[in-house]
N, C-alpha and C positions, 0 to 999 in steps of 0.2 A: 419658427413653427412648434404650436401645441392643436393638439385634437379641438380645443375652444376655438382654434382659427377656424376647423374646417366644417366649420356652421353643424353640429352633430348636433342633435337634440341633448333636452336636459336627461331623461333617464337612460342614455347611450353613453353622459355625459359621469353621469353619476356613478353606472357600473366600471366602468372607463380608472375613475379617480382609486376604489375600493379594489382594482387589478394591482395601484401602484405604476402605471399608464399614465403619461401626460404628454411626452414626445412621440409623433411616431413615424415611421421606417419610410425611405426613401418610394416604394411599393405605396404604402397606403397612403402617402401625401400626394402620389400623384394620379389614382388611382378613387381614392374616396369622392372629390371631388364632379370628377365625372361620372362613376357608375349614381349621383346624388343625379345628375342633370339627366336621366336614365336612360343614357347612350349605352347604347351595347359597345365591348371594349376586348381587347385583345390584349394581354401580359402578357413577357417576356421576362421571370424572372424566378432565378435559382433557389433551391432551397436555402430555409434560414432569412430572408428576409421578413417575413411580418404577411404572408401570403395572403393567410388565412385570415385576417383581420381585416387586410383589405378588400377580401366583400362582402363577409361575415358584418360588419356596424354598418355598409348601407343598407345593404337585405336589411339590419330590423330598420333600420331608419323609418326607409320609403315601407315596406311593407305596414309599423306603424300609424304612417301618418295617413295611410289610404280607413283611415277607419267604419269609415261608409263602409267598408271592404269585409272588414276585419270584426265589423257586429253582426253583417246581416247569416244570420242561419248555425248554423252547427261549421264546426271549421272546418276550412276545406284548404287541402297543398297549395302552397301560392309560390311558395318558391323548393324549388328542387338539389341539389346540391351533387353529385354526378363524382364520384373519388373511384379510382381503383383499387385497394389497398379496409381491411378493416382497420385498420390500426389511422391510420389516416382518415376517414371517417368516424370516426370514436373520437379523436382529436377536434374535429370540425364541429363534432357532435355540444362536445366541453365549450367551446368558445363560444357558440349561441347560445349555452343556457351564461355563460358569463356577461358579457357583454350585452342578452338583451335580458338581465333578468328584475328589471325593471318596466319593462317594454311591456310585458304581461301576454308577448307571444309564445308559441309551446314547441318546440323540435323535438325531432325521435327519426334513432338514424336505423337500419337497415341490413342485413351484411348477412351469408352464410357461414354457414359452418358450424351452428347455433342454432336452437329451438325456432322456429317461427313466432312461437304463441303468445312470447312478448310483444313480440313487433308487431304482430294479426292487434292485439288488446288495445297496443299504444293509438295504432291508426284508428280499429273504432271509434275512440273516445275522440277523436279530431284532433289534425296536426297544423300547425302553419308552413312551417319549414323540414320536409324530408329530406335530411342526407342518403347517402344510397350509391348500393356495389353494386353493378352492374348486371350479376348474373340474380341474383335475392329480388330487384330489384322488379327482375323481366316475368324472374317466378310468381313474387308475389302481384302483378299485374293481370299477368292470366290467370291469375285464380278469386280475380277482382277486389281485392284488395286494397288494391292502388290507383287512382282517376285521379291522372293529370290536365284534365280539359279545362281546368283552373290556376292553371298555372302561369306567372305575369314577368316570374324572373326563372332564369335556366344557367347553373355553371357549371361549366365543366371545368373540372380540377385535376391538375398534373395529364395532359393529354398527353406527352410524351411516350409515360410508362404505361397507360391506358392501351396506346398503342404497340410498346413493345410484350406486355400479357396479352392479347392478342383479345385485345374487347371490342374493338376499329369496327365489325359486327351488331355487337350489342349496342353500341352505341345509335347505331343507324338507326336499328328497331328502336329506339327509344329517344331520338331525336322523329321520326313518323307520328309517332301519337301528342304529343309537344302541341301547342295552341299557334298558329300562325303569329299573333301578335302577345307580342313577350319581347319581353329584356334577357339580352341573351351575354354570359360573360366566360371567356375564355382562356386557363390559363397554363402552362408551360413552362419547364426551365430549356424550353434550346425549339429555335422555329425549324427545322428541317422542313426540306418540299414535302412531306408530306405531313405533317402537319400541319402549317400553311394550308396546302389543299383540302384536310378536317376542317379548319377554324372556318373557310370562304363556304362552307355548307350552313353553318351555324349562326354567325354574323351579319349583319347588317350595316354599312356605314360606319365600322366599329372606330373608336378609334383604339390610338398602339399608343403602351408603356413597354419600356425597360430600363429598368433602371442598375444593371448592370451588364457589362460583357457576357454573351454568351459564355458559356464552361469559365469562366474563371473564378478563383479563392480566391474568399476572403484575406483581407489586408490584414486582420485580426488574429487570424491562426496561423499559427507558429510549424512549419511544417521540416520533416527532416525525417531521414530514411537510412535501414540498417542494411548492412546486405549481414546473410547468416543464412549456411544451409539451410536447405527443407526440416533437418532430420536437429536442428536446433534451436529452430522459433520455441517452440516450446518450453524450453529452458531464458531461453530470454526473453520470454512475458512475464516467466516468473521474475526471474531478475528484478527488468524497469519495474513490475509491481514492490519490491521489495520499497521505492519510492513513495512515505507520504504522502509528495502532497497530491497523485493518481489515488483522488478516494473515492471514484467512479472511473469506470476505464469503456466508454460503446466498443469491441471488440471485431473484425465482417473478417470471414472466410467466403467461401466463391461454394461454397454446395452445403447444401441441411446435414449431412453424415460430418463435413468437417467441422460445423458448426456444432453437431453433439460432444464430440471427437474432443476440440478445445476446451468446453463448457464438463466435460469429464475430467480429462486433467486437471485444469486451476482445480474444482474440486477433491479431486485429492493431494493435491497438493497444501490443504488450506486454504485458496481460498472462495469466498462466495459468490457461484458464480453459475449462472443457466443460460437458455439457450431459446433463442425463438427462431422460430422459422416456419412455411405453411404447413409439414408435417404436424404442428404443434397442434392442438386444439384447438378455438378462441380462446376458453377459460385458462388454461395453461398459458398460452399466449398476454393475456390481458393481467394475470397474475404475476409475470413475470415480469413484466411492465414496471407494474406498480411497485413488485419491490425493489427492483430498482432505483424507481423516480425515488420510493421510499429511503432511499441506501442502504435497504437488508440485505441485497443484493451489490458488492461491490463492484464486479466483470457480467457483465449482457456480453453473449456472445453470438453474432447478428445476422441470415443472409441479407442481398440488398432488397430486393424485393417486399420480407418480414419489418425492412430499419425503416421505409420511405415516410413509415406520418408515426417517427418516434419520435414528438416532442421534450425534452429533457434540460428545468433549467438547470446554469448553471455547469454543464458538463462541457467536464475539465479536460477529456482526452477521446478522440476515438484512435485505434487502433489498426491499421490492415494489418492483420495476421496472412493475409494470401493478398495480396497486386488484383485487382480486376482488369483483367480480358479488354474491357472498354473504357476507354481512359476517362470517357462523361461520368463516368461509374464513379468513379475517387473523387470528382467534386461533390457530387451528394452526397456520398460517403460523410469526407471529412466535416462539410456542410453542417451537420448533427453537432458540431460547436463551434463557436464564436459565432452566434447567432445576435443580428441583432446589435450589432453592436462591442458585444461583450467578445474577451480575448480565451483562448483556445489554443489547445496541440493538438493535428496529427501527425504520428507517429506511423508509419510503414514498414516492413520487414517486405524486401526482394531477395529472393535464392537463385540460383545460377539459372534458371530457366526463364527464372518469370523482367531477366532485366529487357528482354523487348516492350515489355508492359508499360518501366518504367521512361523508354525511351518514347511512347507513345504519350504517356500519362502529360512527359514533359513537355513535349515540345504543344500538348493540346491547350495548356495555362502559361507555353508561352516563359517558361522559369525553372533554373533548374531546383529542384531539392536539394538544400544540404544534406551532408551522412553525416553521421556520429560514427567515426570508426574503432573509438577507443570501446568497446565493449568482449566479457568476453569470450565471443564465440562470433570471430571475427570468418569472413570467405580470404581464400587462398585465393592467387591468381592459376595455380589448378585447378580451383572451383570453374573460376571463368573461361579458364582456357576448354577446358570438358564440355561446357555449357555452349563457346561455339560453336566446336565442332560439332556437338548434336543439333543444332539449329544448322549449319551447314549439309551434315550428314539427312536431314528432312530431307532440306530444298534439292538439293539432289533425288531424290527419292521424291518427290511430288507430294511430301507431303506439304497438310494444311499450311503453314509459310504467314498465313491472313496478316498481320500486320509486322512493320517493320521490324525485324530483330534485330538484334548487339551484337550478332555477328561477330566480326573482327574488332570492332572494339571493343565488345569486349574489356571492362579492367584497365580502360581509360579515362580520363579525368579531362572536363570539359561542360560546355555549356547545354544548352536544352534539349540536345539533340540525340549525347552522348548516354549510355545507359549507366554509366558511375561519372557522376556530375561532380563538379570543385565540390572537396571535401571541405565541412566548415570547425571551428577548433568549437563548440558547444558543451564544454565541461566535462571532457570526458564521458558522454554517455546518461550525464544529467540533462534531469527532462525540466527543468525549474527555470520558466522562461516567465520571471513577472509572478505579482497574488493570480488567485483565483478568479474565474469575472465572476463579478455579481450583479450584470449589468440580465436585466429579465427578458424576450424575446416572448412578444406574442404574435 
């Protein structure tokens, strides 16, 4: 299957060829024909599957083909893509610009955290496609800079993250002012009941596309876990970074403070590192991401929400400095590498208090993450016993317990339900698993 087989117009095929893309990913192969048929679409696809191109390409084609509307007076917003984060909004806008360079269509992106002047100037000049985050969109709608009465196509992207971030009421406000007659596309990495309920308020007789099992991890990603004391994580990260095969690493922490601390520790040790999270200014976040893409920064330390829109070609390594307390987040994190068929490496640090998180992750992905035991900072059986004791005390004291904990299983080996999965010999902590990825994702 090639893009030519999808009946795309020549201007878009020319742009895709310039970008070096020839074969669509599964989500693109299934979604593009349905969208070109002007069907509403409910798409379930995890991060890294090429979802942005799956809706961007047919939007550009359908708007281009409707020349009568395109050439009638000043440009009006005919398509809108609503997405939860600034980084993701910028990524989508970049994609629209790349794929639509020969179509004559104009797009712009609006988001909060920066002055609105440049955004309102672009809106006054006229745009065909608007990419927006909810807060700034509603703000500019209230100021009469954004008018949505000419919308022909509407996309709600990353719906699960939209709900996680508390934007559901903002989304409903936007839906109320959209024209009743429009084509709607709804994409989410998960399809929990509340997601489906929201989808039912947007879509009319939708086609459904699901290209990967919900919450699965790509087979192209080599996963491994290091058991390490919390106090030794910094030294273990520095130890791993001595490996020249790690040309760039996206490192995850659970908190903004943790991201700043890790970036500071790496910089002090002579490793080029920057942090990216919600407390950083928009300019600082864009600059940090740009430096990382250009390999001027070797380590980018991120929180989960800030990293959702990060799309870096040939990213070799993702490192979970702290395991997420939600197992679905693990899937999203490691999906930053191994994108669209490329290979990648995902390494996780697990301290004694995080063993319950690892249990939940392995249960979700239905596999054991191989353990690398041969490293300079291993945890001892005593560390595991103390963790089990702490968990038991929390349970007796009415602690939040929340997720299944390692409990008395701490320190054992076993399958996906054990906090200590079966060990594997991966070369004594060596992370050289094949060549660096060369396939570019879209």
